[in-house]
N, C-alpha and C positions, 0 to 999 in steps of 0.2 A: 795499391801501387798502379801507376799508369801502365797501360799495355805497351810492351816493347815490340817494335816491328821485327819481322823475321830477318830483314836485311841486317839487323844488329846482332845476329847470332853467328857462332862459329862452332863446328863440331870438335869434340876431343875424345880421346880414348884413355881409359885408366887400365894400367897393367900393374897389378900389385900396388905399390905405393907411388908408382911413376905415372905422370900425366903427359901424354903425347898429343901433339897436333899434327895431323897428316900433312897439311900444307899451311905455311905461314900466310896469313891474309895480307901481310905488308910486303914481304920480299920473295914470296913463293918458295922458300926453302922447304925441302921434303923431310918428313918424319922428325919433327922437332921435339926433343925431350925438353920439357919446360922445367923451371926451377920450383914449380908449385908443389907445396907440401900437402899432405892429406888434411891438415888443419885449415889450410887456406881454401881448399875445395869445400870443406864443411861450412866455412864462413860464407862462401859464395852461394851454397845451397840454402843457407839461412837468410839470404838476401842482404848480406853485408857487403858493401862495396869492397872489391878485392883487386888490387893492382897486379898485373902480370907483365913483367918485362920479358919480351921474347929474346932468348939467348942468341938467335941467329942475326938479328938486325938491331937489337936494343930498343925497339919501339914498345911503348907502354900501352897495354890494353887495360881498360877499366871494366871489370866484370861486375854487373849489378845483381846478377843472380845466375844460378846454374841449375841444370837438371842432370839426369843421368847421361845425356848425350850432347848437350849444347851449353856453351857459355853465352849469356845474354849480356851485351855490352852497351856502353854509352854512345857508341858511334856505329854508323853503317860499315859493315865489313864486306858485304856482297853487293854486286850490281843488281838492280831491280830485275826480277825475272830469272835470275840464275839459281842454281840449286843451293 
């Protein structure tokens, strides 16, 4: 698989079966509880493209892979040089 730039990542937190994003990369909403199910996260960890519609602004993020801390997406979500 082609190397995905860090600008295309976004951190997430897993609490039980719930997946949270601290800040929405699209609308800046705080502490967003996503609709992502554990099976969807497993798919993303297995490098299966997984769509995630943000419940706060209804923008679709396409996750191409996930690790224990980050979603790796098809689009830049960060400004170059930011955390």
